[in-house]
C-alpha positions, 0 to 999 in steps of 0.5 A, a space after each residue: 535356160 532363158 535366165 542363163 542366156 541373159 546372164 551370159 549376155 550381161 557377162 559379155 557386156 561386163 567383160 568387154 569393158 576396159 581393164 584400165 584400172 588394173 595396175 602393174 604390181 610394184 616390186 614391193 607387192 611382188 616380194 610380199 606376194 612371195 611372202 604370202 605364198 610361202 606362209 600358205 605353203 607351210 599350212 596344213 589343210 585344217 590350218 588353211 580352212 581355219 584362216 578363211 573364217 573371220 575368227 582366225 586362230 593363231 598358228 604359233 609355229 608360223 608366228 601368226 597371232 590370232 586375228 578377228 577380221 570383224 571390226 566396225 567403223 561406220 561413223 567412228 570406231 564402233 563397238 570397241 570402247 572409247 572413240 570419237 562418234 561422228 554423225 551417222 552416214 546419212 548425215 554425212 551424206 547431207 554435208 555434200 562435202 567430199 574433203 570433210 568425209 576424207 578427213 573423217 575417214 582419216 580420223 577414224 582410221 587413225 583412232 582404229 590403228 591407235 586402239 589396235 596397238 593398245 589391244 595388241 599390248 593387252 593380247 586382246 585379239 577379240 572381235 572389233 579389236 582388229 584393223 579390217 573395218 567393215 565400212 562404208 555402206 554404199 548401198 542405195 537408199 532407194 526406199 525410205 522404209 528401209 531401216 538401214 538406210 541411215 547407214 548409207 550416204 543417200 539415194 544417189 550413186 554419184 554422191 554415194 560413190 564420191 563420199 564413199 571413195 573419200 571415206 575409204 581414201 581417208 581410212 586407208 591412208 596414202 602409202 603406196 603399199 601399206 594400209 593404215 586400216 582396211 576399209 570395206 565396201 558393202 553390201 555387194 550388191 542390190 541390197 536395201 531391204 526389206 530386212 525381213 526377207 534379206 536371207 531368202 530374197 532373190 532380186 532381179 533388177 533390170 540390167 539398166 537399173 543394175 548398171 545405172 543405180 546399184 553398181 556405180 558406187 562400188 565401181 568407184 570404191 574399187 577403181 578410184 578408192 582402191 578399197 581393200 575389202 568388198 562384202 557380199 550381201 545376204 540376198 541373191 541376184 539373178 538366182 545366185 547368192 551375192 556372197 557366192 555369185 561368180 557373176 558378181 565376185 569374179 566376173 565383175 569385181 575381179 575381171 571387169 573392175 580389176 579388184 585386188 583385195 579380199 571379199 568377205 561374206 555378210 555374217 551368216 550369208 554362206 549359211 543362207 546359200 544352203 538354208 535361206 536360198 536353198 541353192 545348195 543341199 548341204 553346208 559343204 556344197 554351200 561352202 564350195 559354191 562360195 569358194 569357187 565363186 571367188 569368196 575369200 573370207 566367211 563371216 560365220 562358221 559354215 566354211 568348217 564344211 570345206 573339209 567335207 567339200 574337199 573329201 567330196 571333190 567339190 573343191 581342191 586344195 588349190 582353191 583354198 590357196 587361191 582364196 587365202 592369198 588376198 587375205 594374207 596380202 591384206 595382213 601384209 599391207 597392214 603390217 601385221 602378218 609378221 613384224 614389219 618395221 617398214 609399215 608407217 602406221 605402227 607408231 600411232 599415239 593413244 592421244 589420237 583417240 577422242 582428241 580435241 581435233 577429232 571432236 572439232 571435226 565431229 562438230 563441224 560435220 554435224 553442223 554441215 549435215 543438219 538440214 533446215 526444211 522450213 523457216 517462217 522467219 523465226 530462226 535464228 532464235 534470240 539467245 536472250 528470249 525470256 522463256 524457252 520450253 523444250 520437250 521430247 525424250 530425244 532432247 535429253 538422251 544421248 542415244 538419239 545422237 548415235 544411230 547404229 553401229 556406234 562407238 562410245 565417246 567420253 563426251 556427248 552434247 545432247 540437244 538440251 545441253 546445247 541449248 542450255 549452253 547457248 542461251 542467256 543466264 537470264 532466260 527461263 528454260 523449262 524441259 518436259 519429256 512430253 511424250 513416249 517416243 513410240 507410244 499412243 497419244 494416251 502415253 504422253 506426259 503433261 507440260 504442253 500448256 507451258 509450251 503454249 505460253 513460252 516465247 520459244 518452244 522447241 520440240 524434239 521429235 522423230 525416230 531413234 535406233 530402237 524404232 529403225 535399224 537392222 534386223 534384230 537391233 531396232 527392238 521397237 520396229 514393227 517390221 524387223 528394223 524397217 518401217 511400214 510407214 513414215 508417219 510419226 507415232 500418234 503420241 508425238 503428233 498429238 503432243 505437237 498439235 496440243 502445243 501448237 494450238 493457240 501457241 503465243 510464241 515461236 514453235 520449232 520442231 527438231 526431227 531426229 532419225 536416219 530416214 525421211 519422215 512424213 512432214 506434211 502436218 508438222 510443217 503446217 503446225 511448226 514455224 521452223 523444221 530442222 532435220 537433225 539426223 543422228 549427228 554424233 557426239 557433238 549434236 547438241 552443240 551443233 544444233 544450238 550453233 545453228 538455231 541461235 545463228 552462230 552458224 548458218 545452215 548448209 546441209 542438203 537432203 541426200 534423199 527425197 522426202 516423199 509425202 507418204 509411202 502411198 506414193 511409192 512402189 512396193 518396198 520389195 520391188 527393186 525397179 527404180 521406176 517411181 523412186 528417188 529424184 531420178 524417177 519420181 514424178 509425183 508426191 515429193 514433199 522435199 526434193 533431193 539436194 534441198 535445204 534452206 539457210 539464213 541466206 539466199 543464193 541466186 544462180 545465173 549464167 550457166 555455161 556448158 562447154 564441150 571439148 573436141 575430144 570425145 573422152 575429154 570432160 565437160 566443163 560447166 560454170 555458173 555464177 552464184 550470188 549471195 543476196 543475203 546478209 549472212 555468209 553461207 556455204 552453198 552446196 552447188 549441184 550440177 544435174 544432167 538431162 540426156 536426150 532421152 531424159 524421162 523416157 528411157 533414162 532418168 529425169 536428171 542425174 547428179 554429175 557434180 557438186 561443190 560447197 562454195 563459201 559466199 560472203 554477204 552480197 558476194 558473187 563468184 563464178 564456179 567451175 565444174 568438171 564432168 567426166 565424159 563417162 558420166 555423159 553416157 546413158 545406160 541402155 536396156 542391156 546394161 551397156 553405156 552409150 553416148 547418145 547424139 542430140 541435145 543435152 541439158 545442164 541444170 545448176 542449182 540448189 536442188 534436183 530439178 523437178 516441179 516441186 523444186 520450182 514450187 519451193 522457189 529454189 534458184 537454178 540456171 540452165 545451159 544446153 549443149 549438143 553431141 
């Protein structure tokens, strides 16, 4: 009864918020709604049920072709043959580049539409060949042990929401009615591991954490990006399966936020209502719960039991019709329910697939996303060095560029290829695999002695898609895709120790992977450390451009690098206390927003100007000066500290950011606009309040914390009162 009371309180809070984003239907949409309703009215009950599952069969008498709703595009069209492979989302997050992410979304949507047109000509109606793409993943990367954190844009809701919204807008296009492709925000909500318990876990975050951390980015996708699809998560929230939660799917999504697209379950999540969470006794009850809660589409086959649910009077035929309508509308917006010459996306050329422009875009994203963690004045490297030694299995393996949910390109640039294409033909270069990625120290190969005497030794270390990822995919993970710790295997560390001992030249470590790594010893032994992530098909060329000075580093960490997991709360604890830059006070190795370059940017003269109207944005400006000798793209970040910062609200919160190009010795004043809504503080009951008192603004190169000061990152501050 107490839990029910709490649920009622939070629903009242949600319902009390304005419905400003619900826009009136256009005449085109009204006409299409009538068309959709006409299609539904002609279907039998069995046909209606068949259209509510991801593998929807054709209905020949109505002119409906078969359609599989499941396609992937996390960082390029995935699992569907040749396509441009862009950097993994965690690397995209490190770019802090909203316009770039929109361009990437546009490129992926364009390739997806081109591939669909060809597939239709071949009568290929299979999985992954459709136009409804289940991306982006905007869950919060709250714990570095989560294997799927690589799929996200990082740990911050504002960064995640901003980049996710840009991605959605790029994918879906800018037509007022038609969609280039349909994007999907997943996994709604409060989902970020452990993978091993995702089918059974019932998470119960505080209402403050729910509305401050776990929901804002989804709200941005819905209200600013007009995302066409939302995917429900596997776990349950406050006792309701997220794929069958009236609180999430109807009260928040539909009523509070005005969502008008369709809602799909994660694959097998409706089955979990029955067999995982034991909320329902039968499959028919599970299917009925999901339909009544507001789910439109099941990824799976439990909805076959909807016929039994009808016979048992758990649902009505009107419930089926209500669930079907958004699905028919999505197909009409895509221009594929019936022949539609008015759809502007029906004539995309095959030449768009893996085009030179998209290849160049992937290269740009990889260069912007790689993060320089340490540099003891050894980078950039000399292209005319006499001897270079490269080691590590990831140096020559394209798999280390991919991450998960990847597509397959017709071109890959490995790290070794990138280096070889960059250095002088007079330079002696040698390569050894060196060690087994996930083995013990006895598994390492020889060759370390060559590294000791080379002018430059480049060791590629870290993780790959076999050691971290989703349940069932990361076959070498010791925790169902997750990691129990963030230290690298002894095989890698022992090899690094051997090469670094009595090393005569420069030692550079390149870290691959999609999540934080314990770099304490690595940073002591190496002269320079680069976090390369999973940078996509052009990763080798991008890395070489950066290492040898043909480009400047500009990537910034979208997630805090802790010293070790020992400083973190329990993995299955969904409280945000002690997590991320907002609540972490100790044990930070590298803070959120951190990243070095070959230049130094000084921040000064920050000013915060409050408008007279309460709903007007806050204006912030600061002066940036590049004191270095090379041009740089600086990621300027604005953080807000409220009157209760560090007590009942975060220590600081990112509220604005922008990439700023600065020539050597150039100074410029940068303006930021912070929405009035971002100044509010989430209360214990989940409501948002504008507090009276003194606010603090920090403009700088990383999240404001003690570790940021220790690393010598420049910031400038300003106060204002409300």
